[in-house]
C-alpha positions in Angstrom: 26.2 22.4 -3.3 26.0 22.7 -7.0 22.5 22.4 -8.3 22.1 21.1 -12.0 19.0 22.0 -13.9 19.2 19.8 -17.3 17.1 20.9 -19.7 17.2 17.5 -21.9 17.1 13.8 -21.2 20.6 13.3 -22.3 21.9 16.1 -20.2 20.0 14.8 -17.1 21.7 11.4 -17.9 25.1 12.8 -18.1 24.6 14.5 -14.7 23.2 11.4 -13.1 26.5 9.7 -14.4 28.5 12.0 -12.6 26.6 11.4 -9.4 24.4 14.1 -9.0 21.9 13.7 -6.1 18.0 14.1 -7.5 15.8 16.5 -5.8 12.3 17.8 -6.5 11.1 20.6 -4.0 13.3 19.6 -1.5 10.8 19.7 1.2 11.6 16.5 2.5 15.5 16.3 2.4 16.4 20.0 3.3 16.3 19.2 7.0 18.4 16.0 6.8 20.9 17.8 4.5 21.2 20.5 7.4 21.8 17.9 10.0 23.9 15.4 7.9 25.5 18.1 5.3 24.8 18.9 1.6 25.7 17.1 -1.2 28.5 18.3 -3.5 26.0 18.0 -6.5 22.3 18.0 -6.7 20.0 17.8 -9.9 16.4 19.2 -10.2 14.0 18.1 -13.1 12.0 21.4 -12.8 13.3 22.3 -16.6 12.9 19.1 -18.2 10.0 19.0 -20.2 9.3 15.4 -20.0 8.9 16.0 -16.2 6.8 18.8 -16.3 4.0 17.3 -18.8 0.3 17.2 -17.3 -2.1 15.6 -19.5 -5.2 13.6 -19.5 -3.0 10.3 -19.3 0.3 11.6 -18.0 2.1 13.6 -15.2 5.5 14.5 -14.8 7.5 14.1 -11.7 8.5 17.5 -11.6 5.1 19.1 -11.6 4.4 20.8 -8.1 1.3 19.8 -6.5 -0.7 23.1 -7.0 -0.4 22.8 -10.7 -2.3 19.6 -10.9 -6.0 20.6 -12.4 -8.7 19.0 -14.0 -6.7 17.7 -16.8 -5.9 14.7 -14.7 -8.5 12.2 -13.2 -10.3 13.2 -10.1 -8.7 10.8 -7.8 -5.1 12.1 -8.8 -6.6 15.8 -8.4 -8.0 15.4 -5.5 -4.9 13.5 -3.9 -3.0 16.3 -4.7 -5.2 19.0 -3.3 -5.0 17.2 0.0 -1.6 17.3 0.7 -0.1 19.5 3.4 -0.8 23.2 3.1 -0.9 25.7 0.3 3.1 26.6 0.8 3.8 23.0 0.9 1.9 22.3 -2.4 3.8 25.3 -4.0 6.9 23.6 -3.7 6.2 19.7 -3.4 6.6 17.6 -6.2 4.9 14.4 -7.9 8.2 12.4 -7.9 9.0 13.7 -4.2 5.6 12.8 -2.7 5.4 9.1 -4.2 9.2 8.2 -3.9 10.7 10.4 -1.5 7.9 10.4 1.0 6.9 8.1 3.6 3.3 9.6 3.7 2.8 9.0 -0.2 -0.6 10.9 -0.3 -0.5 10.5 -4.2 0.5 6.7 -4.1 -3.0 5.1 -3.7 -4.3 7.5 -6.6 -1.8 6.2 -9.0 -2.2 2.6 -8.1 -5.9 2.8 -9.0 -5.2 4.4 -12.1 -3.1 1.3 -12.8 -0.2 4.1 -13.4 3.2 3.0 -15.2 6.2 4.8 -13.9 8.7 6.2 -16.6 12.0 6.4 -14.9 15.1 8.0 -16.0 18.9 6.0 -15.2 22.3 6.9 -16.6 21.4 4.5 -19.2 18.4 5.9 -20.7 14.5 5.9 -19.9 12.7 3.1 -19.2 9.0 2.2 -18.2 8.4 0.0 -15.3 5.8 -0.6 -12.4 5.3 1.5 -9.3 6.3 -1.4 -7.1 9.7 -1.6 -8.5 10.3 2.3 -8.3 9.2 2.3 -4.8 11.4 -0.8 -3.9 14.7 0.6 -5.9 13.8 4.5 -5.3 14.2 5.1 -8.7 14.1 8.3 -10.3 10.7 9.1 -11.5 10.4 11.0 -14.8 6.5 10.7 -15.3 3.4 8.7 -14.6 1.1 7.2 -17.4 -2.1 5.5 -17.3 -5.4 5.0 -19.3 -8.3 7.4 -18.4 -10.8 5.4 -16.1 -14.3 5.5 -16.3 -14.6 7.2 -13.0 -12.8 7.8 -9.7 -13.0 9.2 -6.4 -10.8 9.9 -3.2 -11.6 10.7 0.3 -8.6 11.4 3.0 -9.7 11.6 6.5 -9.3 14.6 8.8 -5.9 14.2 10.8 -5.7 13.9 14.0 -2.8 16.1 15.8 0.0 13.9 16.4 -1.8 11.0 15.4 -1.1 8.3 13.0 -1.3 9.1 9.2 -4.8 10.1 8.0 -6.6 7.1 6.4 -7.0 7.6 2.7 -9.2 5.5 0.2 -8.7 6.1 -3.5 -11.2 4.2 -5.9 -11.4 3.8 -9.8 -13.5 2.2 -12.3 -12.1 1.0 -15.6 -14.0 -0.7 -18.6 -12.8 -4.3 -19.5 -13.2 -5.9 -22.9 -16.8 -7.7 -23.3 -18.4 -5.4 -21.0 -18.4 -4.9 -17.1 -15.9 -3.0 -15.4 -12.9 -3.5 -13.0 -12.8 -1.8 -9.8 -9.5 -0.9 -8.5 -9.1 0.4 -4.6 -6.3 1.7 -2.8 -6.2 2.3 1.1 -3.8 3.9 3.0 -3.9 2.9 6.8 -1.4 3.4 9.3 1.4 4.4 7.0 0.9 1.0 4.7 -0.9 1.0 1.5 -3.1 -1.9 0.5 -4.4 -2.6 -3.3 -7.2 -4.8 -4.3 -9.5 -5.1 -7.6 -12.7 -6.6 -8.6 -14.6 -7.1 -11.9 -18.2 -7.3 -12.4 -21.2 -5.6 -13.5 -21.8 -2.9 -10.9 -22.7 -4.9 -8.2 -21.3 -2.9 -5.0 -22.2 -5.7 -2.3 -20.4 -8.6 -4.5 -17.5 -6.2 -5.5 -17.2 -5.6 -1.9 -17.1 -9.1 -0.9 -14.3 -9.6 -3.6 -12.2 -6.6 -2.1 -12.6 -7.9 1.3 -11.5 -11.3 0.6 -8.0 -10.2 0.3 -5.6 -7.8 2.1 -8.7 -5.5 3.1 -10.0 -8.1 5.2 -7.2 -7.0 7.6 -8.0 -3.3 7.7 -9.7 -1.9 10.6 -13.5 -1.4 10.6 -13.5 2.3 10.0 -11.1 1.6 6.7 -13.7 -0.7 5.5 -16.8 1.3 6.2 -15.1 3.9 4.2 -14.2 1.8 1.3 -17.8 0.8 1.3 -19.1 4.2 1.3 -16.6 5.1 -1.7 -17.0 2.2 -3.8 -21.3 2.5 -3.6 -20.8 6.4 -4.5 -18.6 5.4 -7.6 -21.0 2.7 -8.8 -23.9 4.9 -8.6 -22.7 7.9 -10.6 -24.6 8.3 -13.7 -22.7 6.7 -16.8 -20.2 4.3 -14.7 -22.3 1.3 -15.8 
């Protein structure tokens, strides 16, 4: 297998056009390749500057999870810190977790930040929404968002041999004319649900709005955790 390491977007486009298979840390694909055979050409974005940014409102797809620090919002930082073991976080990448994984531990955090996806195609670089990236399994270059007022994240303890741990991510965003918009995303049984509510800090009112949508189908334990996370977030100083 020939591994390509582009250092510019134009070089990466060229390798994609030649049929190179994109990989990140390869934590999810290595076993599959050992079983089914390795591709002739692969490409990693680890040397591409645009895929390695870490900032207040952007995160590159090639960033390994243990490099994510307090430059990004709390919800995204805590999501990355809760993925796997230290060895996994030193290898797994943002793009691999969101696009290449079925668990997608970072996805709820990205959703509540209203993240937009910057993708790389042979024709060039474009920006789109996360739903399209996941549906088409496009090559993620980076995530972009607007800084929230506040955010939080909780991942329940995993049961050995059980289902994927319950995850609740939440973020508050300011809206024009006053008030706040609450975004909450839940991963339950490998499905991710996302809802929003606009208000002036009334936790009960916002929770009623959330549960009137897809959250109403969540198990009782998930709804309870949503309630705790929302109440905690709205009670923080400076959020209203």
